[in-house]
C-alpha positions, -999 to 999 in steps of 0.1 A, spaced: -75 23 -712 -95 -9 -710 -114 4 -680 -125 35 -699 -160 22 -711 -171 16 -676 -159 49 -663 -176 67 -692 -208 48 -685 -206 57 -648 -201 94 -657 -230 93 -681 -253 76 -655 -246 105 -631 -249 134 -656 -287 133 -662 -293 146 -626 -275 180 -626 -302 197 -606 -304 171 -579 -269 167 -567 -267 161 -530 -305 160 -529 -317 144 -497 -349 162 -485 -369 139 -462 -400 150 -443 -393 153 -406 -417 148 -377 -405 156 -342 -427 151 -311 -415 160 -276 -434 151 -245 -434 182 -223 -459 171 -197 -475 137 -192 -495 129 -223 -488 164 -239 -465 167 -269 -451 196 -289 -451 188 -326 -428 200 -353 -438 188 -388 -415 197 -417 -423 188 -453 -403 195 -485 -416 220 -510 -421 213 -547 -420 247 -563 -443 268 -542 -464 239 -530 -456 217 -500 -460 179 -504 -494 168 -493 -483 147 -463 -499 144 -429 -491 124 -398 -520 102 -386 -521 81 -354 -541 50 -349 -553 60 -314 -571 90 -301 -551 122 -304 -564 157 -295 -550 190 -309 -545 214 -280 -534 244 -301 -540 256 -337 -514 247 -363 -488 275 -369 -471 274 -403 -441 291 -417 -417 287 -446 -380 280 -441 -358 276 -472 -372 248 -493 -395 233 -466 -428 241 -449 -428 239 -411 -459 234 -390 -460 234 -352 -487 227 -327 -494 208 -294 -514 176 -289 -526 154 -261 -526 116 -262 -532 91 -234 -501 74 -247 -483 73 -281 -465 41 -271 -483 12 -288 -499 34 -314 -493 31 -352 -480 63 -368 -488 67 -405 -476 94 -428 -507 98 -450 -498 105 -487 -462 92 -483 -468 62 -505 -475 85 -535 -442 103 -532 -405 95 -537 -394 110 -504 -390 95 -469 -400 108 -435 -379 107 -404 -398 105 -372 -384 112 -337 -405 109 -305 -389 120 -273 -407 109 -241 -408 125 -207 -386 98 -192 -358 108 -217 -362 78 -240 -363 85 -277 -378 66 -306 -365 73 -341 -378 56 -373 -376 62 -410 -408 58 -429 -408 52 -467 -433 51 -496 -431 13 -492 -436 14 -455 -455 46 -446 -467 33 -412 -449 20 -381 -458 8 -346 -443 30 -319 -428 4 -295 -434 3 -258 -397 6 -251 -375 24 -276 -338 13 -277 -305 26 -291 -303 -2 -318 -333 13 -336 -315 47 -337 -283 30 -350 -301 12 -378 -320 43 -389 -290 65 -390 -268 38 -406 -294 36 -434 -296 74 -437 -258 76 -441 -257 49 -468 -285 65 -487 -270 100 -484 -237 91 -500 -253 69 -527 -277 97 -537 -251 125 -532 -241 127 -569 -215 154 -562 -197 133 -535 -197 102 -558 -183 122 -587 -155 135 -564 -147 99 -554 -148 87 -590 -124 115 -600 -100 104 -573 -102 69 -586 -93 81 -621 -64 102 -608 -49 76 -584 -26 49 -597 -17 19 -576 -35 -1 -549 -15 14 -520 -19 49 -532 -57 43 -536 -60 30 -501 -42 60 -487 -63 84 -508 -97 68 -497 -85 67 -461 -75 104 -462 -109 113 -476 -127 92 -449 -107 107 -420 -111 143 -432 -149 143 -437 -154 123 -405 -136 151 -386 -157 180 -400 -189 160 -399 -185 155 -362 -174 191 -355 -202 207 -375 -229 183 -362 -220 189 -326 -220 227 -332 -183 232 -326 -177 247 -361 -203 264 -382 -199 271 -419 -226 285 -442 -240 257 -463 -243 275 -497 -206 285 -500 -197 249 -489 -218 233 -516 -203 256 -542 -167 248 -531 -175 211 -531 -185 214 -567 -153 234 -574 -133 206 -558 -146 182 -584 -136 206 -612 -101 208 -597 -96 171 -596 -110 167 -631 -85 193 -644 -57 174 -626 -68 142 -645 -66 161 -678 -31 174 -669 -19 139 -659 -32 125 -692 -13 152 -710 20 144 -692 19 173 -668 19 155 -635 10 179 -606 8 176 -569 -27 160 -570 -14 132 -592 18 127 -572 1 128 -538 -37 124 -542 -42 117 -505 -33 153 -497 -60 166 -521 -85 140 -508 -79 151 -472 -81 188 -479 -113 186 -499 -126 159 -477 -129 185 -449 -153 204 -471 -173 174 -480 -177 166 -443 -195 200 -439 -218 189 -467 -226 157 -449 -233 176 -417 -257 199 -436 -277 169 -447 -277 154 -412 -289 187 -397 -319 185 -420 -331 155 -400 -315 163 -366 -301 140 -339 -320 124 -311 -314 138 -277 -297 114 -254 -285 92 -283 -264 118 -303 -232 97 -301 -249 66 -315 -267 85 -342 -236 104 -353 -214 73 -352 -238 52 -373 -246 80 -398 -208 83 -404 -205 45 -407 -233 45 -432 -215 72 -453 -184 50 -452 -203 18 -461 -219 36 -491 -186 50 -502 -169 16 -501 -198 0 -520 -193 26 -547 -156 22 -549 -159 -16 -550 -185 -14 -577 -163 8 -599 -132 -14 -594 -152 -45 -601 -166 -31 -633 -131 -19 -644 -116 -53 -637 -144 -69 -658 -137 -47 -688 -100 -56 -687 -111 -90 -700 -125 -74 -731 -99 -70 -759 -106 -36 -773 -83 -7 -784 -95 28 -777 -81 60 -793 -58 81 -771 -82 110 -769 -109 88 -754 -91 89 -721 -100 126 -718 -138 119 -720 -144 110 -684 -126 139 -668 -141 164 -692 -176 150 -686 -171 151 -648 -155 186 -649 -183 200 -671 -211 188 -649 -192 200 -617 -187 235 -633 -224 236 -640 -230 230 -603 -205 257 -594 -223 283 -615 -257 271 -602 -248 272 -566 -230 305 -567 -260 320 -584 -281 308 -555 -261 328 -529 
Protein backbone atom coordinates (compact mmCIF):
# COMPACT_ATOMS: atom_id res chain seq x y z
CA UNK A 1 0.00 0.00 0.00
CA UNK A 2 3.00 2.29 0.38
CA UNK A 3 3.26 2.76 -3.38
CA UNK A 4 -0.33 3.98 -3.58
CA UNK A 5 0.37 7.76 -3.45
CA UNK A 6 2.52 7.62 -6.56
CA UNK A 7 0.07 5.45 -8.47
CA UNK A 8 -2.79 7.77 -7.58
CA UNK A 9 -0.67 10.75 -8.62
CA UNK A 10 0.10 9.12 -11.97
CA UNK A 11 -3.56 8.39 -12.58
CA UNK A 12 -4.49 11.96 -11.68
CA UNK A 13 -1.83 13.32 -14.06
CA UNK A 14 -3.32 11.34 -16.90
CA UNK A 15 -6.99 12.09 -16.25
CA UNK A 16 -7.08 15.79 -17.26
CA UNK A 17 -6.69 14.76 -20.91
CA UNK A 18 -9.73 12.57 -21.67
CA UNK A 19 -10.35 14.07 -25.08
CA UNK A 20 -6.77 13.71 -26.25
CA UNK A 21 -5.94 10.07 -25.63
CA UNK A 22 -3.76 8.61 -28.32
CA UNK A 23 -3.50 12.07 -29.89
CA UNK A 24 -0.64 12.27 -32.37
CA UNK A 25 -1.62 14.46 -35.32
CA UNK A 26 1.44 15.88 -37.05
CA UNK A 27 1.35 17.79 -40.29
CA UNK A 28 2.74 15.79 -43.19
CA UNK A 29 4.56 16.94 -46.33
CA UNK A 30 5.37 14.43 -49.06
CA UNK A 31 7.32 15.42 -52.19
CA UNK A 32 8.02 12.90 -54.94
CA UNK A 33 10.27 13.65 -57.89
CA UNK A 34 8.42 12.31 -60.95
CA UNK A 35 10.68 13.85 -63.60
CA UNK A 36 13.98 15.64 -63.23
CA UNK A 37 13.26 18.76 -61.18
CA UNK A 38 9.48 18.17 -61.09
CA UNK A 39 7.79 17.08 -57.86
CA UNK A 40 4.29 16.05 -56.88
CA UNK A 41 3.36 17.55 -53.51
CA UNK A 42 0.99 16.27 -50.85
CA UNK A 43 0.53 18.59 -47.87
CA UNK A 44 -1.67 17.42 -45.00
CA UNK A 45 -2.42 19.67 -42.03
CA UNK A 46 -4.49 18.90 -38.92
CA UNK A 47 -7.87 20.53 -38.41
CA UNK A 48 -8.86 22.50 -35.32
CA UNK A 49 -12.62 22.40 -35.36
CA UNK A 50 -13.54 23.40 -38.90
CA UNK A 51 -10.35 25.37 -39.52
CA UNK A 52 -7.04 23.95 -40.69
CA UNK A 53 -3.82 25.00 -39.00
CA UNK A 54 -2.24 27.97 -40.80
CA UNK A 55 0.92 26.15 -41.88
CA UNK A 56 2.72 26.46 -45.19
CA UNK A 57 5.93 24.87 -46.55
CA UNK A 58 8.44 27.44 -47.82
CA UNK A 59 11.75 26.75 -49.61
CA UNK A 60 14.84 28.93 -49.47
CA UNK A 61 15.52 28.57 -53.20
CA UNK A 62 13.44 29.23 -56.29
CA UNK A 63 10.41 26.95 -56.59
CA UNK A 64 7.72 27.29 -59.26
CA UNK A 65 4.17 25.92 -58.96
CA UNK A 66 3.20 23.99 -62.08
CA UNK A 67 -0.45 23.34 -61.21
CA UNK A 68 -3.10 24.99 -59.01
CA UNK A 69 -3.52 23.68 -55.49
CA UNK A 70 -6.30 21.09 -55.15
CA UNK A 71 -7.77 20.80 -51.65
CA UNK A 72 -9.96 18.21 -49.99
CA UNK A 73 -10.99 17.16 -46.48
CA UNK A 74 -10.20 13.72 -45.07
CA UNK A 75 -11.24 12.94 -41.52
CA UNK A 76 -9.64 15.47 -39.20
CA UNK A 77 -7.11 16.80 -41.72
CA UNK A 78 -7.00 19.07 -44.76
CA UNK A 79 -5.11 17.67 -47.76
CA UNK A 80 -3.65 19.86 -50.51
CA UNK A 81 -1.94 18.55 -53.66
CA UNK A 82 -0.09 20.26 -56.49
CA UNK A 83 3.05 19.96 -58.66
CA UNK A 84 6.13 22.14 -58.53
CA UNK A 85 9.41 22.60 -60.36
CA UNK A 86 12.76 23.27 -58.73
CA UNK A 87 16.24 23.14 -60.19
CA UNK A 88 17.19 21.13 -57.13
CA UNK A 89 15.70 20.67 -53.66
CA UNK A 90 18.98 19.27 -52.39
CA UNK A 91 20.82 21.96 -50.48
CA UNK A 92 17.68 24.07 -49.97
CA UNK A 93 16.31 24.90 -46.54
CA UNK A 94 12.71 23.86 -46.00
CA UNK A 95 10.70 25.83 -43.47
CA UNK A 96 7.18 25.15 -42.25
CA UNK A 97 5.87 28.68 -41.86
CA UNK A 98 3.66 29.11 -38.80
CA UNK A 99 4.86 25.90 -37.12
CA UNK A 100 6.60 27.78 -34.31
CA UNK A 101 3.22 29.15 -33.16
CA UNK A 102 1.66 25.67 -32.76
CA UNK A 103 2.04 22.60 -30.55
CA UNK A 104 2.21 20.15 -33.45
CA UNK A 105 5.07 18.71 -35.48
CA UNK A 106 5.53 18.25 -39.21
CA UNK A 107 6.95 15.13 -40.79
CA UNK A 108 8.61 15.75 -44.16
CA UNK A 109 9.45 13.12 -46.74
CA UNK A 110 11.22 13.86 -50.03
CA UNK A 111 11.66 11.01 -52.53
CA UNK A 112 14.11 11.74 -55.34
CA UNK A 113 14.19 10.29 -58.83
CA UNK A 114 17.23 8.15 -58.02
CA UNK A 115 15.22 6.35 -55.31
CA UNK A 116 16.87 8.03 -52.32
CA UNK A 117 14.61 9.40 -49.61
CA UNK A 118 15.03 12.17 -47.05
CA UNK A 119 12.80 12.09 -43.98
CA UNK A 120 12.85 14.72 -41.24
CA UNK A 121 10.65 15.81 -38.36
CA UNK A 122 10.25 19.56 -37.91
CA UNK A 123 9.07 20.98 -34.59
CA UNK A 124 7.96 24.36 -33.22
CA UNK A 125 11.49 24.71 -31.82
CA UNK A 126 13.11 23.78 -35.12
CA UNK A 127 10.66 24.63 -37.92
CA UNK A 128 13.35 24.70 -40.65
CA UNK A 129 15.87 22.14 -41.88
CA UNK A 130 18.48 21.87 -44.62
CA UNK A 131 17.74 19.14 -47.17
CA UNK A 132 21.07 17.33 -47.41
CA UNK A 133 22.84 16.54 -50.64
CA UNK A 134 22.90 12.82 -49.82
CA UNK A 135 20.07 11.46 -47.63
CA UNK A 136 20.94 8.33 -45.66
CA UNK A 137 19.12 5.63 -43.68
CA UNK A 138 20.36 6.86 -40.27
CA UNK A 139 18.29 10.00 -40.69
CA UNK A 140 15.20 7.86 -41.21
CA UNK A 141 16.13 5.69 -38.22
CA UNK A 142 16.50 8.66 -35.88
CA UNK A 143 13.27 10.29 -37.07
CA UNK A 144 11.12 7.17 -36.65
CA UNK A 145 12.75 6.24 -33.35
CA UNK A 146 11.77 9.65 -32.00
CA UNK A 147 8.26 9.32 -33.42
CA UNK A 148 7.83 5.95 -31.69
CA UNK A 149 8.98 7.29 -28.32
CA UNK A 150 6.74 10.33 -28.56
CA UNK A 151 3.78 8.27 -29.69
CA UNK A 152 3.80 5.94 -26.68
CA UNK A 153 4.56 8.74 -24.20
CA UNK A 154 1.68 10.86 -25.54
CA UNK A 155 -0.67 7.89 -26.02
CA UNK A 156 -2.49 8.22 -22.71
CA UNK A 157 -4.64 5.15 -23.32
CA UNK A 158 -1.62 2.91 -23.93
CA UNK A 159 0.11 4.25 -20.81
CA UNK A 160 -3.00 3.65 -18.71
CA UNK A 161 -3.12 0.04 -19.94
CA UNK A 162 0.53 -0.46 -18.99
CA UNK A 163 -0.09 1.21 -15.61
CA UNK A 164 -3.06 -1.09 -14.99
CA UNK A 165 -0.89 -4.12 -15.80
CA UNK A 166 1.70 -2.89 -13.29
CA UNK A 167 -1.01 -2.60 -10.63
CA UNK A 168 -2.30 -6.08 -11.40
CA UNK A 169 1.00 -7.94 -11.63
CA UNK A 170 2.78 -9.13 -8.50
CA UNK A 171 6.42 -10.22 -8.55
CA UNK A 172 9.39 -9.23 -10.70
CA UNK A 173 9.42 -12.34 -12.90
CA UNK A 174 5.69 -12.13 -13.57
CA UNK A 175 6.11 -8.44 -14.46
CA UNK A 176 8.92 -9.26 -16.91
CA UNK A 177 6.76 -11.91 -18.59
CA UNK A 178 3.78 -9.55 -18.75
CA UNK A 179 5.68 -6.62 -20.28
CA UNK A 180 7.43 -8.98 -22.72
CA UNK A 181 4.10 -10.49 -23.81
CA UNK A 182 2.65 -7.03 -24.43
CA UNK A 183 5.75 -6.06 -26.43
CA UNK A 184 5.72 -9.18 -28.60
CA UNK A 185 1.98 -8.92 -29.29
CA UNK A 186 1.85 -5.30 -30.39
CA UNK A 187 5.05 -5.73 -32.43
CA UNK A 188 3.34 -8.50 -34.43
CA UNK A 189 0.21 -6.55 -35.31
CA UNK A 190 2.11 -3.29 -35.82
CA UNK A 191 4.19 -4.97 -38.51
CA UNK A 192 1.30 -6.82 -40.14
CA UNK A 193 -0.98 -3.77 -40.27
CA UNK A 194 1.72 -1.35 -41.41
CA UNK A 195 2.78 -3.63 -44.26
CA UNK A 196 -0.85 -4.04 -45.33
CA UNK A 197 -1.08 -7.76 -44.55
CA UNK A 198 -3.96 -7.21 -42.12
CA UNK A 199 -6.44 -4.37 -42.16
CA UNK A 200 -8.73 -3.51 -39.23
CA UNK A 201 -10.96 -0.39 -39.06
CA UNK A 202 -9.39 2.15 -36.71
CA UNK A 203 -12.49 3.35 -34.84
CA UNK A 204 -13.55 -0.06 -33.50
CA UNK A 205 -9.93 -0.78 -32.57
CA UNK A 206 -9.67 2.45 -30.56
CA UNK A 207 -12.93 1.62 -28.75
CA UNK A 208 -11.77 -1.89 -27.87
CA UNK A 209 -8.39 -0.55 -26.70
CA UNK A 210 -10.27 1.63 -24.20
CA UNK A 211 -12.41 -1.38 -23.24
CA UNK A 212 -9.25 -3.39 -22.56
CA UNK A 213 -8.26 -0.82 -19.95
CA UNK A 214 -11.70 -1.11 -18.32
CA UNK A 215 -11.30 -4.90 -18.19
CA UNK A 216 -7.89 -4.78 -16.49
CA UNK A 217 -9.09 -2.11 -14.04
CA UNK A 218 -12.04 -4.36 -13.12
CA UNK A 219 -9.65 -7.27 -12.59
CA UNK A 220 -7.60 -5.11 -10.21
CA UNK A 221 -10.74 -4.36 -8.18
CA UNK A 222 -11.61 -8.07 -8.08
CA UNK A 223 -8.09 -8.95 -6.93
CA UNK A 224 -8.26 -6.30 -4.19
CA UNK A 225 -11.52 -7.89 -3.04
CA UNK A 226 -10.02 -11.36 -2.87
CA UNK A 227 -11.56 -12.69 -6.11
CA UNK A 228 -8.45 -13.57 -8.09
CA UNK A 229 -9.29 -14.18 -11.73
CA UNK A 230 -7.34 -15.33 -14.77
CA UNK A 231 -5.89 -11.86 -15.40
CA UNK A 232 -4.37 -11.72 -11.90
CA UNK A 233 -3.09 -15.31 -12.04
CA UNK A 234 -1.63 -15.06 -15.56
CA UNK A 235 -1.44 -11.38 -16.54
CA UNK A 236 0.88 -12.14 -19.46
CA UNK A 237 -2.01 -13.82 -21.29
CA UNK A 238 -4.15 -10.70 -20.94
CA UNK A 239 -1.17 -8.53 -21.93
CA UNK A 240 -0.56 -10.57 -25.08
CA UNK A 241 -4.23 -10.73 -26.10
CA UNK A 242 -4.90 -7.02 -25.73
CA UNK A 243 -1.41 -6.18 -26.94
CA UNK A 244 -2.48 -7.40 -30.39
CA UNK A 245 -5.17 -4.71 -30.40
CA UNK A 246 -2.80 -2.02 -29.17
CA UNK A 247 -0.47 -2.90 -32.06
CA UNK A 248 -3.24 -1.98 -34.50
CA UNK A 249 -3.54 1.34 -32.65
CA UNK A 250 0.19 1.98 -33.08
CA UNK A 251 -0.11 1.09 -36.77
CA UNK A 252 -2.93 3.61 -37.17
CA UNK A 253 -0.69 6.36 -35.83
CA UNK A 254 2.17 5.28 -38.07
CA UNK A 255 -0.10 5.30 -41.12
CA UNK A 256 -0.82 8.97 -40.39
CA UNK A 257 2.75 9.84 -41.32
CA UNK A 258 3.53 6.99 -43.69
CA UNK A 259 6.72 5.06 -44.39
CA UNK A 260 9.52 6.11 -46.75
CA UNK A 261 9.71 3.98 -49.89
CA UNK A 262 12.93 2.03 -50.10
CA UNK A 263 13.52 2.34 -46.34
CA UNK A 264 10.34 0.77 -44.96
CA UNK A 265 12.14 -1.94 -42.89
CA UNK A 266 14.37 0.69 -41.23
CA UNK A 267 11.46 3.04 -40.48
CA UNK A 268 9.21 0.25 -39.15
CA UNK A 269 11.97 -1.27 -37.02
CA UNK A 270 12.96 2.01 -35.41
CA UNK A 271 9.39 3.18 -34.85
CA UNK A 272 8.76 -0.08 -33.00
CA UNK A 273 12.00 0.32 -31.06
CA UNK A 274 10.93 3.85 -30.15
CA UNK A 275 7.62 2.54 -28.82
CA UNK A 276 9.52 0.02 -26.69
CA UNK A 277 11.97 2.62 -25.40
CA UNK A 278 9.11 4.90 -24.39
CA UNK A 279 7.24 2.05 -22.74
CA UNK A 280 10.31 0.97 -20.75
CA UNK A 281 10.95 4.56 -19.68
CA UNK A 282 7.38 4.76 -18.36
CA UNK A 283 7.64 1.43 -16.52
CA UNK A 284 11.01 2.41 -15.02
CA UNK A 285 9.61 5.77 -13.87
CA UNK A 286 6.62 4.13 -12.18
CA UNK A 287 8.76 1.50 -10.44
CA UNK A 288 11.28 4.12 -9.30
CA UNK A 289 8.55 6.32 -7.84
CA UNK A 290 6.94 3.35 -6.08
CA UNK A 291 10.32 2.31 -4.64
CA UNK A 292 10.81 5.86 -3.40
CA UNK A 293 7.48 5.97 -1.56
CA UNK A 294 8.27 2.74 0.26
CA UNK A 295 10.78 4.72 2.27
CA UNK A 296 7.99 6.95 3.58
CA UNK A 297 6.33 5.49 6.69
CA UNK A 298 2.61 6.03 6.17
CA UNK A 299 -0.47 3.91 6.80
CA UNK A 300 -3.32 4.12 4.27
CA UNK A 301 -6.92 2.93 4.78
CA UNK A 302 -7.79 -0.33 3.01
CA UNK A 303 -10.29 1.35 0.68
CA UNK A 304 -7.54 3.61 -0.67
CA UNK A 305 -6.20 0.68 -2.71
CA UNK A 306 -9.32 0.87 -4.89
CA UNK A 307 -8.78 4.50 -5.88
CA UNK A 308 -6.29 3.90 -8.74
CA UNK A 309 -8.27 1.13 -10.54
CA UNK A 310 -11.54 3.04 -10.21
CA UNK A 311 -9.91 6.23 -11.55
CA UNK A 312 -8.33 4.32 -14.46
CA UNK A 313 -11.51 2.38 -15.22
CA UNK A 314 -13.75 5.45 -15.10
CA UNK A 315 -11.58 7.38 -17.54
CA UNK A 316 -11.31 4.38 -19.86
CA UNK A 317 -15.09 3.87 -19.79
CA UNK A 318 -15.51 7.50 -20.80
CA UNK A 319 -13.27 6.80 -23.80
CA UNK A 320 -15.31 3.70 -24.69
CA UNK A 321 -18.53 5.73 -24.80
CA UNK A 322 -16.85 8.60 -26.65
CA UNK A 323 -15.31 6.34 -29.28
CA UNK A 324 -18.39 4.20 -29.84
CA UNK A 325 -20.42 7.39 -30.30
CA UNK A 326 -17.96 8.42 -33.04
CA UNK A 327 -18.68 5.31 -35.18
